[in-house]
N, C-alpha and C positions, 0 to 999 in steps of 0.2 A: 083578364086583367083585374076584375073585381075579386076573383078568388085569390090572386097573388097578393093583393092588398090585405085581404082578410088573414092570410097566412102570416104576413109580416106583423100585423097588429096583434094577433094572438101570441106570436113568438115573443114579441117585445114586452108584452104584459104578463105572460104566463110563466116566465122562467126567472123572475126577479128575486126569488127567496134565497137567503143565505142561511146555511146551517148554523144553528146556535147550540146544537145538542152537546158538543164537546169542545172545550176551549183548547185550541192548539196554536202553535207558533208558526211564524213565517220568517224565512231567511232569503234575502235578495242581495243583489250586487251588480256592479258594472265593471267590465274588463277593458283595460287599455294596455297598450304596449309601452316599451321604454322610450318611444318617441311621442307619447301622449296621443296616439291615434287609437280610435276604437278598434277592438278586435271583434270582427263580425262572427256571429254564430259560434261562440265558444262552447265547449262541452264541459258542463259542471257536474260534479258528483259529490254527494253528501255522505260522509263516512262517520262511523262511531269513533269517538276519540279514544275509547278504551282499547279496541282491538283492530281499528281501521276496516271493519266490515262495511259493505255497501248498504246504505239506507235508501237513497233515491238518486236518480239521474235527471238532468235537465239540459236542454239545448237553449243557449242564449239567442237573442234576436239580432236584427240588423244593427242595433245600437249597442250590442255587447251586454245587454241586460238579461239576467237570469233570475229565477226565483224558485224556492221550494215552499210549498204550502202544506198545511196540516202536519206540521212537524211535532212529534211528541216531545215532552220535557226530557232534557238530557244534555250531554256534552257531545259536541261534534267538531269535525274538521271539514272544510270545503276544499276540494281539489279542482283546479282548472287546467284543461289541456286544449291545445289547438296546434294544427300542423305548422311547423316552422318556429314554434316557441317552446321554451323550457317549461316543464310542468311546474305548477304552482300549488303550494299547500298553505292554507290559512293557519293562523294561530288558533288555539282551542277556543270555541265559543259555546255558550250555554243558553238553552231555552228554559225559562222558568216562569212562574206565575207573575213575577214582576218584570220580566223581560221577554215578551212574546214576539216583538218585532225587531229583527236584527237586519241592518242594512250595511253590507260590507262595501263601503264606498272606496272608489279609486284602487281596485285591485289591479296590480300592474304585473304583466308577464314580460319576459325578456326574450328577444329573438335569439334563436340558436345561431351562434357564429363559431366557425372553426378557422384556424390559421394553417394554411398549407403553403410552405415556401414563401412567406410574407404576403400571401394573397388572402385577404379576409373575405369570407363568403357569408352573405346574409340571405336567409330565405325570403323570397318575394314572389308576388304573383307574376306569371308570364304576361307578355303583351296580349296574346290571344289564348283564351281559355275555353275549352269545349266542355259544356255541361250537358246533362241528359236532355233537357228540354230547350236549351238555347246555347248560342255561342256568345261569349263575353269578351269584349276588347277592353283591357285595362289601360285606359288612356293616361291616368293620373301620373304614373311613374315612367312613362315612355319619354325617351329623349327625342326620337325622330318625330314625335307628335308635337313637341314644344314649338310654339310660334306658328303652328298650323291653324287652319280654320277647321270647324267641325265638318264641313263638306270634304276637306282634304283627308281628314282622318277616316271618314266613311269610305272614301275611295280606296283606302288601303286595308279595309276590313274584309274578312273572308266572304266570298261569294257576292260581294256588293260591287256593282258597276255604276259609274256616273258618266253620262254622255257629255257631248260638247255643250249642251244647253243646261246641264245640271240635273237632268232627269235621272232617277235612281231605279235600278232593277236589282232584284235579289234572286240568285240562282237562275238568271236569265229571264225572270218574269217581271212584268210591270205591275203596278198596283200596290206599291209599298207605302205603308203609313209610317210616318216618323213621329215619335213621341218625345217629349221633354219631361223627364221626371213623371212618367205615367200619363202625361197630358199631350194628346196629339197636337202637333204644331199647327200654326195658323194657315199654312200656305200650301201651294201645289205647283208642280212644274218648275219653270224658271224662277218663280217667285219664292218657292221653298229653297231653291239652291242659293238665291241671293241672301236669304235670312241666315242660312247655315254658313255662307261665306263670311258673314259679319259676326259670327260667333267664334270666339277664340277657344282653342283647345285647352288653354289654361283654366277654363271654366268647367271642364269635363272631368268626371271621375271614371265612368264606364260607358260602354255602348253594348246593349243587349240586343241580339238578333234572334227573333222568334218567328219561325216559319208557320207554326200552327198555334195561335193564341187560343185561350179558352173562351167560353161564352160570356164571361164577365166583361170582356172588351167589346166595343162596337164591332159589328160584323164587317165593317169596311176594311179593305186591305187584302186583296186576293193573293198577293205574294207573301204577306206576313207583316210583322210590325218590327220596327227598329226603335228601341227605347234608349234615348240619350240621358244618362243620369249625371246630374250636376254634382260638384264637389260638396261634401258635407263636413262639418266640424265635430266637437265631442262634448260641460256640465254647467258650472255657474260662472258668471263674469262676462268680460268683454274680450273678443278676439277678432282677428281679421287677417286679410292678406292683400298684397298689392303686387301687380305685375306690369311689366313694360317690355315691349318687343319691337324689333325693327327687322325688316327683311328686304331683299333686293333680288330681282331677276332681271327683266328688262326695265322694270319700273320699281319705285319705292313703295313700300307698304308699312304701316305702323299700327300698333294697338296698345292699349293700356286698360287696366281695370282695377277696381277696388271692391272688396267684399267685407262687410261688417256683420257681426252677430253678437247680440247681447241677451243674456238670460239671467234672471234673478227672481227667485221665488215662483210666482204664478204667471209671470209675463216673459215672453220671448219675442224680441224685436230683431228683425233681420232685413238686410237690404244689400243691393249691389248695383254698381254702375260700370258700364263698359263702353269703350269708344274704339272705333275701328275706321281707318281710312286707307284706301288703296287705289292704285291705278293699275289697270290691266289692259293687255293688248290681245286681240283676237284676230286671226285671219281665216277667211273662208274662200274656198275655190269650188264652184259648182259648175258642172258640165252637163248640159242638157242636149241630147241628140235627137233631132226630128228626122228620122231616117227617110220617111216617105217624101218629105219636102227637100231632103238633101241639105239641111241647115244644122249648124251647131251654134248654140248660145252658151257663152262662158261668162260667168259672173265672178269676179275677183274682188274681195272686200277686205279692207283694213279698218279696224275700229279700236280706238284708244279711249277707254272709258275711265271715269273717276267716280268713286262712291264713298260715302261716309255713313256711319250709323251710330246713334247714341241710344243706349237702352238702359232703362232703370227699373229695378224691381224692389218693392217694399212690402212688408207684411208684418203681422203680429199674431201670436198665439196667446190665448188666455186660458190657463188651466184652472177651471172652476173648482175641480177637486181631482183626486187621483184617477177618476173614471171618465170625466167629461172635459173636453177641450173644444173651444170655439176659435175660429181664426178668420182673418181677412187677408186678401192677397191682391196686390195691384201690379200689373205689368204694363209698361209703356215703352214705345220706341218711336223715334223719328229718324228719317234718313233721306238721302237724295242720291239718285243715280243719274249720271249724265254722260253723253258722248259728244265731245266737242269736235272729234275727228272721226267721222264714220263715212267712208267713201266706197261705193260699189261701182265698179266699171264693168259694164256688160258689152261684150263684143259679139257681133253676128258674123259667122264664117260660112262661106260656101266654097267647097273644094279646097279647104284649108287656107282660103284667102279671106282676110278681114274686109268686110264690106261696110260695116257700121261700127262706131264706137260711141257708147252711151254712158257717160259717167253720172252717177247720182250721189249727191252729198246730203247728209242728214245731221242736223243738230238736234239732239234730243235732251229733254229735261224731265225727270220723274221724281218729284218729291212725294213722300208718303208718311203716314203716321198711323199708329194704332194704339189702343188701350183696352185692356181687359181687366175685369174685376171679379173676385170670387169671395163668397161667404161660405164657410164650411163648419160643420159640427161633427165631432166624433165622440161616441159614448160607448164605453166598455162596461158591460153588465157584470161580468165576473171574471175570474182567472182562467176560465175554460177557453176564452177567446171569443165569446159571444159579443158582437159589437154592431153598432149602427152608425153609418156615415151619411151625411147630407151635404149636397153641394148646390148652390145657387150661383149662376154665372150670367154676366153680360159682357159683350165685347163689341167694340166699334172700330171700323177700319175705313180709312180715307186714302184715296190714291188719285193723283193728277198726272197726266202725261201730255207733253207737248212735243210734236215732231214737225220739223220744218225741212221739206224736201226741195231740192233744186236739181232738175234733170236737164242735161244738155244732149243734143243729138248731132253727131258729126258723121260725115261720109268717110269711108276708108279708115286707116289705122292711125291717122293723126288728128289732132284737135284743131283743124284749120277751116274746114268747110262744113258749115251747118246745113242740114237738109230740112230742118224745121225749127221753129222758135222754142225757147226754153219753157219748161213746165215748172211752175212754182206751186207747191201743194203744202197745205198745213192741216194737221189734225190735232184736235184738242179733246181729250177724254177725261171724264170725272167719274169716279166710282165711290160709292158709299155702301157699307155693309153693316147691318145690325144683327147680332146674334143673342138669343136668350136660351137658357137651359136650366132644367131641374133634374137632379139625379139623387136617388136613394138606394143605398146598398146595405144589405143585412147578412151577417155571418152567424150561423147557428151550429156550433159543435154539438153532436149528440153522444159522442164517446171519444175515447182517446184517439182513435184512428179514423173517425168518421165525422164529416161536417157537411152542412148545406150552405149554399150561397144563393142569394136571390136579390133582385133589384128591379127598379123602374127608372125610366128616363124619358123626358119629353124635351124637344128642342124646337125652336122656331127661328127661321132665318129669312131676312128680306134683303135683297140686293138691288141697287138702283145704279145703272150704268148709262152714261150719256156720252155719245161720240159724235163730233161734228167735223166734217171735212170742208176746207175752204180752198178756193183756187184764186190765184193772183195773176192777172194778166201782165205780160211783160212790160207794157207801157202804162201800167197803173199801180198805185200803192194800195188800192182798196182790195179787201178780201171779200169774195162772194161765196155764199154757202152752196156747197154741192149737195143738194137734197137727196139725190139718188144714192150717195155713199154714206149719209149720216143716219143715225139711228138712236133710239132710246130703248133700253132693255131692262125690264123689271121682273125679278124672279122671287117667288115666295115658296117656302118649303117648311113642312111640319113633319117631324119623325117622332113616333111614339114607340117605345120599346120596353120589353120586360124579359128577364132571363131567370133561369133556375140552373144551379150547378151543384153536383153531388160528388164528393170525394170520400174514398174509403180505402182501407188496406186490409187484406185478408191473407195472412201468412206472408208468402213471398210475392204476392200480387198487389199492385196499387192500381186503383181505378179512379178516373175522373170522367163524368158524363155531364154534358151540358146541353141546354136548348135555349135559344134566343129567338124572340119574335119581334119583327120591326114592321110597322105600318107607316108608309110614306104617302103624304098628300102634298102635291106640288103643282104650281102653275106658273107659266111664264108668258110675258107679253112683249113682243118686239114691235114698237111703234116707230115706223120710219117717218122721216120728214116729208117723204112722198107717200101719200096714203096707200098706194098700191102695195107697199112693202109691209103693211101691218100684218102680224100673224100672232096667234095665241095657241098654246098647247097646255094640256092638263094631264096629270098623272095621279093615280090612286091605286096602290098595290100593297099587299101584305106578303111577307116572306118569312119562312122559318129557317133557322141556322143551327143545325145540330153539331155537336163536337164530342169526340170520345178519345180518351187517352188510357192506355193499358201499359203497365210496366211490370216486368218479372225479374226479380233478383235471383238468378239461378244459383249463384254462390258468391263468395266475397270478391271474386274477380270479374264476374260476368253479369251484366244487366242488359235485358232486352226490352224494347218498347215498340208500340204501334200506335199511331195517332191518325185521326180523321177530323176534318172540319170543312164546313161549307161557309163561304164568305162572299161578300158583295163589294163592288167598287162603283160608287156613284160618280157621275161626271163632276169635275171641278166647275165652280160657278163661271169662271172665265171661259171654259170650254163650251159651255152652253150659249155664251154670248155671241150673236151673229155679226159682231163687228169685223171690219176688214183692216188689217195692218200691213203696210207695204214695206218691202225691202228695196225694190226697184220697179220700173214700169212693167216688168215681165214676171215678177215673183212677189207673192203676198201670202198672208195667213188669214184664215177666216174661221170663226166659231161655228158650232152646229147645235141649234136649239133642239133638234130631234134626236140627239145622242142618248142612247139607252144605257142603263147600268149593266155591268158584266158580272157573271156569277161563276164561282170556281169551287170545285170539289178537290180537296188535297188529301193525300195519303203519305205517311212516312213510316219506315221501319228503321229502328235504331239499335245499335249495339255498343256498349261501353265496356272496355277491358281495363280493369284496375282503376277506373275513373280517369284514365289518361288517353288511351287509344280509342277513338270513337269512329263509328261507321254509320252513315245515314243513307238510305235509299229512298228517294222521293218521287212521287208522280202526281201531276195535277192536270185537270181537264177544265177548260174555261169556255163558256158559251157567250155569244154576243160580245166578243173581244173588242174593247175600245182601243183603237190603234191610230197612231199618227200616219196619215196617208198623204200621198202626193197625187193630185189630179191636174190634168192639163187640157187646154183648149188649143188644138192644133191650128185652128184658123188664125187666132190672135197671137199664138206662140207664148201664151201665158201659162204659168204653173202656179198652183196654190196648194198650201199645206192646210190640212184640216184634221179633225178627229172624226172617226166614223166607226160603225160596228161591223166587224167581220164575223164569220161563222164560228169557228172554234180555234183553240190553241191547246196543244198538248206539250207537256214538259216532263222529261224523265231524266233523273240524275243520281249520281252516287258521290258522297263526300267522305273523305278520310281525314281525320285530324290527329296529329301526333306531336305532343310536346316532348322533346327528347333532352334530358339532362346529360349532355355529352361529358362534361366534367363538373366538379363542384362549383366552378366559377363561370361556366359557359352553358347557357340555356338556349336551346333552339326549338322554336315553336313553328310547326309546319302544317299546312292544310292543302289538300288537293281535291278538286271537284271536276267530274266529267259529266256533261249534260247534253241532252238532245232536245231540240225544240222544232215544232212543226205548226204552221198556221194554214188554215183553209179559209177561203172567202172569195168575194168578187168585188172588183173595183171598176167602175165605168164599163160594165158588161164584160170585163176580162177576168177569167178565172185565175186565181193565184194559189200557189202551193209552196211557199218558201219553207225550207227546212235546213237545219245546220247542226253540227256537233261542235261543242266547245269544251276545251279543258282549261282549268284555271289553277294556278299554284301561288301560294303565299308563304313566305318564310321570314321569320324575324329572329335575330340572334342577339342575345344580351350578354355582355362580358362585364363582370364585377371585378374591379381592380383596386389596388391599395390606395390609401390617401383620399378616400371618398370620390374616386373617379369611376365612371361607368360609361361604357360604349355600346351603342346599338348599330347593327348593320343588317339590312334585309331588303326585301323587294317583293314584287308580284309580277305575274305574267298571265295574260289571257290570250288564247289562240284566236279569238274572234268568234263570231256566231251571228245570231239574229237579234236585232233590236227592232221590234215591231216588224215591218216588212223589209227592213234594210239589212243587208249583210255588212257586218262591220269587220274591219281588219284587226290583226293582232295589236295588242297594246301592252305596256308594262313600264315599270320604273324601279330604279335602285336608289335606296336612301341610306344616309349615314348620319350619326349624331354622337356627340360626346358631352358629358355632364360632369359638373363639379359642385359639390355641396360646400357651403361656406358658413361662417358666422354661427358656429355651434349648431349646424344643420338647420338653421332658420332660413337660410337663403340658398337659392339654387341658380347657377349660371349654366345655360345650355346653348350649344352651337350645333346646327344641323344643316345638311344639304339635301334638298328634295330633287328627285328625278335627275340624278347626276349626269346621265348620258342623253338626256332630252329625248326620251323614247315614248313618252306618254302623249301620243298624237292620235287623232281619230280620222279614219276614212270610212266611207259607207257607199254602197251602191244598191240600186234596185232596178229591175226590169220586169214589166208586165204590160200587155197590150201595146200601146204606142209609146209608153213611158220608158225612157232609158236615161238614167241619171246617175252621176257619180259626184261625190262631195268629199272634200278634205278640210280638216279644221285643226288649227294649232292655237295654243294659248300659253300664257306665261307660267309654265309648270316647273321649270328649273329655277330654284331659288336658294339663297343662303340666308339663314335666319339666326339671330342672336336674341335670346330672351333672358330676363332676370326677374325672379320672383322672391318675395320676402314675406314671411309669416310673423305676426306680432300679437301681443296680448296673451291672454290665458288660452293655451292650446286645448283645454278641456271643456270648452263651451259647446253644449249640444246644439246641433243645427236645427233649423226649422223642420217641422214634420214633413217628410216626403209625402206628397199627396197629388193625386190627379184632380182635375176639375171636370165639370159637366160638359163643357164645350169641347168634346173630343173630336169626333169625326167631322163635325161642322167646320171647325177651324182649319182642318187639313185641306179644305176645298176652297179657301179664300185666296184671292190673288193679292200679291204684295209687290211693292216697288222693286225696281232693279231688273237688269237683264244680264 
């Protein structure tokens, strides 16, 4: 670690000299299109004005900015080209002793349009785009995504599966980390899904799916990383956008948002506010078969929940000079989830005859709030790309949950004859989490094709969770504490990391090699209100995480690649918490303070043909698999869900991606994945070996029509497979949308229908030892939505710098409100 600090110090101090030997000029500029949107990564060429011979070439950046340095005196022309746009040539410009700095502001290129039988075709990005190192879902221009939530867009993304609880898998593997603009999200499990449900698709620009990230990223996420990129704008002045939407399935849902951005001189101010309110209905049907006892327990539940979320983001960038920028960022949100109608009816059957009926009702309330702050600094030393970035972060999260259970016990199939008195149970939980982080990254180019990346990170997290159970007697209004079920859990964790990354290109080969080291120190204490329940655990371990990427450009049509990475998934803070949460008297969920992290080695072979047809073969091997398990007590007939470590999991798959331009006005983007998964382990002394093969297909078709109309039609299908130890049934959905642009293309009206045939339902089953369980789940997936958005102000205001913060992997493991 000391050596790494020394390298960074020497690098930042020893390369700061700028050549003054010869005075030369500089030409720069920024490229936008005829709709005043940034043209990303344009190709710029510098030509001699006299005979148009090539002088230099340059590739613009994400903001459309390019530059030519060390330009000799003379007259030149700048040419701009980009796929889907007409070629641009600048007027003649001259570098002289009195004019050494030329900035070609507001270069505008026009989209290539052709008219075929009154059908106007405009080049645009497809909904799903396969790149060599990642898959990109272009949400911004999608009709079927309009009015959706971020979670619903993820569900329609290639190789991404979302289960009934909102848990996310990628290519059949759990352990996915979700990032927002390069910053891993706050949450995990159901809490992450609730956060994404409250994020409108109107806020999104793209979704990047990376199965093998480099060593620059935290080593967390054994299945890979999904990066959700928020919309950005483009130079000086004020601009913004507003959107409002309404949807209806079985229940109403509404959303609205406002985004503002102001930039003038050295200051950039930005902020947005979003509101989301929705009602949702879920049904569950769980069948538990106790074969030895000859009994079947069936739990059928209906839950109608309501949630709302207010989120606010504000920040500022100050450009000290053209090389140094400092910024502050504040994110905050408050929300509440509640279930006023949640009833689970459990029936006990012997020989297919109902002998007991046990209804449990639950009124739940879950308000939550969080705030995170970030201070950041970015310094660019020279035009070679040598830069230093610093992030200091603090985040606080607060969550409170109240559940009130009333259980009644009746003999037979009717609710007339009680065989015992009612049970009245209340639990109250309070969670508080504080997170601190420091991160330093340094990029050092050593030649045109070679650069080093290095960095340090330190984080400290403390969580404090208190859960109390109370029982109320039927003849009393007083609540008495159930000490045996109540608990206080405090967890502290410190992670220190450093990484080194090397990139180079030699002829047709490109290489990237990385090594990351992470030292974890953690301890947890579970202090029960009954002293016998007290327990403490400590962890102290150091792990290395290598990564390697090799790409070979065989010719202009064929590119091959091979990647390897080793990654880790640490338990979520709530998964370590030994609290007990009830569904009914026979079914509950409990945390596991002794849950160990899982480690995965991943390999991929890739081939890209003409940058369009892509093929990927992947294999991964995971040890100490963290898996959702069901355990049961045959004597009490109780079943509980928990997280535990199994032995290993192996995944093998192949993915084919093919964007097909069927006609000039019809684009079809298709992806097919075939995968095999196998898990080995032991649960309650029973050996398990579940395995399954799954195929997945996703197709999206876009039709560009006259008079600013556009239609999208598509869907996805999964044949089923493994989710943890559960075998899941086939799922799929068909979607349709139509869009019309209005008011000089400043406004957009979109109408879409999701899951037209109501086929997106989930069923799962598992059998091992004495466990024999089947479950079915439905939710409000078929919906009609109407959304309206309007852009105002100067459409060429540059957005805030896209940047990650230091609280990456730590935030992803925080529990948030909602279910």
